[in-house]
C-alpha positions, 0 to 999 in steps of 0.5 A: 366513626363517632366520636370524631369532633364534627366540626373537624375533618378527619386527618387520619383518613385525610392522611390514608386515603392520600397515601392510597391514592399515591402509592396504589393508583389503580384502587379505588378509596372511600370515604365514611364519616360516620361520626358526621352521620351519627349527629344527622342520623340524632338529629333526624330520628330525634325531631331535632331533641339530640343536636351537635351540642349534645354529641359534643357533651356525650363524645368529647366532655364525657371521654373520662366517663366512657358515655360515648362508648357505653352508647354503642356497647348494646349494639356490639354485644345485641343487648339493648341494656347491657350495661345500663344498671352498671352505668347509672349506678357508676353516674350516682356515685360520681355525680355525673348526668347520663340522660343524654347519653342513654337517650342516644342509646336508643338509636344505636343499633339501627344506626349500625345497621344503616351504617352497614347499609352504606359501606356494603352499597360501596362492594368494598374488599376492604374496610378500614376503621381508625379509632381514638380514644371513644371510637372503639365500641362504635367501630367495633360494632359496625365491623361485627355487623360488617363481617357478620352480613359479608364474611369474605370482606377484611376488616383492618383497624388501627390509630392510637387506640391500637398502639402496643398492647392495646392493639394486639387486645382489640384483635384477639379478642374480637374474631371479626376483626382480621388484621390490626396495624399497630403505630404509624401507618403509612408504611403498614398499610401499604405493605398489608395491601399487597400481602390481600393481592397476593394471599400471603400471610403478613408475617413481616408487616412490623406491628401487624396483628393477623390470624393464622388460623384460630390463633392471633399473631402479633408481628414484632413492632418496628423502632423505624418512625416514618419520616416527615417525607414520606407523611402525605399532605391531608385530602379532605375533599371527600368531607367537604362534599359530606359536611356541605350536604349535611343538615349539621353544617348549620350548627357546626364551625368547620376547622382544617386539621394540619400536622407539621410534626410527630413525636415529642422533642422534649419527651425524648429528653424528659418524658413528662411523668404523667403522660401517655401521648406518643406511646410507641413513637416518641422520636420527634420530626417535623416537616420543615415550615415552607412545607407545612405552609404549602400545606396550609395554604393549598388547604386554606385555598381549596376549602375556604376555610380560615381556622386550622387546627395543629394536632403537634404535640409540641411546636416545632421550634423552628418554626418560629423562623419558617413557619410562622412568619410566613403564617404573618406575612400571609395577611389573612385573617386565620385563626390557629390552634397550637400546642407549645412548651410553657417557657416560651418568651414574650417575643415567641408568644408576640409571634404566635399572635402575630401568626393568626394563633389565638388559642395555645395549649402549653401545658402549664399543668401547675403553679409551684416548682417543686410539683414540676419537678416532680413532673419533669416539666422542665420549668418553673411555676414564675415560668408559667406565671409569666406565660399567663400574662404575656398571654394576657398581654397578645391576646392568646387563649391559653388552655390549660388544666392544674393537675395535682396528686403526684407521688411526693408531693406535700401540702408544703408544695401547695401552700405558698401557691394556695395563698397567691391564687387570689392575686391571679385572678386577671389571668386565664384559669385553668379548667379546673383542678384535677386529680392525675389518672394513670395513663399507658405508655406514661413513666408512671405506668411504665415504672411502678417504683415512681410510685403507683405500684397497684393498678387497674383498668379504670372503674369507667370500662366496667360499663364499656366492655364485656371483656374480663379483667386481664383482657381489659390490663391490655386493652385500655388506656386509662387505669385506676391506681391509689390517690397519691400526693395531697388530700383532705383539706389542702385538696379541698382548699385547691379546689376551691380556690380554682372555683373562685379564681373561675368565678371572678376572672371576667370581671377582673383586670390589673394592668400598667399604664405610664404616666410620664416618669410614674407607672400606674398600676390599675387594679379592678379584680375581683375581691381586692379593693378597687385603686391605682397604685403610682410608683416612681423611681427604683420602685416602678423600674422594680416592677418593670424587671421583674417582668422577667422574674428575678430574685431579689439579690438579682433585681437589687443588683441590677437596680444599683446597675441603672443608678438607683440607690437603694439598700437591701433592707428597703428593696425587701421591705418593699417587695413583701408590701408589693405581695401584700397588694398582689403585684407580685408571684413569689415562687421560691426566691424569685418575683415575677410581676402580675400587672398586664399591658394588655387588655383583650376583650372577654368573651362575656364582658357586658355589653360585647357583641361578640361576632354578631357581624363580621368578615374576615379575609382569606388569600382571594375569597371573604368570609362573612358571618353574620349572626344578627338573628337570634339562634340564626348563623348565616356564613357567606364565602365572596370569592367572586371577583366582581362581588369582592372587589364591590364588597373590598370598595364598600369598605368606605362609604361610596356614591352609586354613581361611581360604581359601574353597572356591574358593581351596582348590581353586586352592591344590591346583592349585598343589601339584599343579603344585609351585609351592604347599606344602600341609602341617600345615593350612597353604598356601604358595606356593613360587616366590620374586619374582624382581626383580633378576637376576645379572650377565650375564644372559644371557637377554635 
């Protein structure tokens, strides 16, 4: 159900469909893509006023305000005005726009009724809902409607919103939900279905919540995690069929979702203090890279899609040996997303780029080493700066948030970073500076002694659920607590600094070039003098040595070993001058060079026509994107052998006389679609091959 991203298939549905088909081959399985249907419904009922972009703003961009859940609260509680006054008051105090969400709510009840019609038309025995983030209320609203119409129907919930105590609270407060699977479903769901077949109580299914009469039972959760060999390869055929038939398809760029690993290998050793992910299943497990590549290969060939989103919370480091080299060697124009740790080497980041990874989420979080220590991140501010710089060198889009508000942090932990923020304007900025929230399952939540002793359900849930606070405390994921760490003038200065960074980044450059024995640094950063610095001798060598980050003492020793003659005082004076010029970042005693060797194209660079017309190559097909007509996007898949062979031949201008009759017909077909030019007895394909992407790459 909403609000799953409409450009992605549901990994949960894909896995469970494959699982049931494998373990219960005589069962019939139907998928219901409620998120896609909701986007279609809004588009149709609003006469085009509520578009997929509005869906994203309410469903994905407003997670921390609960707008998506609120849209369906009126349908759940049979009251179109339920929670509206509270939401309006909340919106005023938090400075958010809720008009689009209010416009959507007018259609929610009718949509739920139509969903029930569609689901019941298949005459199901069991209906399973997967719920993550803001999928709870829409799922509950439909479950209630289904149970009211068909009391004998079995309703099962599962997903991240059902983990731990949240699942039991969801179950006991909603009598129309028969069972809730807490934790991973690969073992639990087949076991539950066997009990339903036999009519026996599911008291032995680990973690399951079920009704014994009017009593909500919660079986003890198992510490056993699902082995990678037991995780099926997802089946997205039904999603593809639904998307192909959808009027929403023209608004989205579809992507594939794959899963290589579960859990977090870093969290097993040092659970980041603010992170609530992997609540009941922290143990890290990964499929072999060869198997993951075979899944990617199968899905790409089957669906003719080259954009791949991995949902792993952290990359398996073994994938640098087996999975990523296979992707790099494929020769396909993949675009992949990966979550990684921020201490990858330059060579590892280069391999990510070579593999087709264009977007990474490295969990940078901060540029101050003491604050990173408070998070238990296992990296330094200097290392995070190196990661940002290497992302520029390899045209990797890097998404990150600058977090603050950690118990024990002080203004002194931020002063040096704040002073140096203007020098970083050429590197990719954070999305913003955000005070951390208290997340269930995080060390901050589990141990009040870490600094957050007072907590209660986040304020947004007051306009989402009609439940007492003690039940909300068990049901929800986010909590309000007392502010910790910095505030006041330091907090305001941090936010201003990040805003200036965001504003100045697109037009800023700080780059290295070489000129014979000299090292040139070209400074084109916002709010810095436009100039070129020339370094020779030990000064040039020092800048190069500091690309890896070093203390002044270590740098002096290395320069002497390289045969340079300089005193400690000379080096200290030069380091201070380089800091004043914004060419270095200092983290404690460590200095890091800031200039980059790469200069990726920026998305909003003046005169750059991003993605107007291009092609990308897959294993036995070519994708052509055409956005030359304003407001119109056309996507062509060339997989007919004759058409594809002709397209390949026409990458270079070719006399028509050299083409066979079949090839001439193919050339005319390409020309009719504006994908080839036929003139003066020659033919040439028009879409260039696009293999590198601007930074930031927002398409994946």
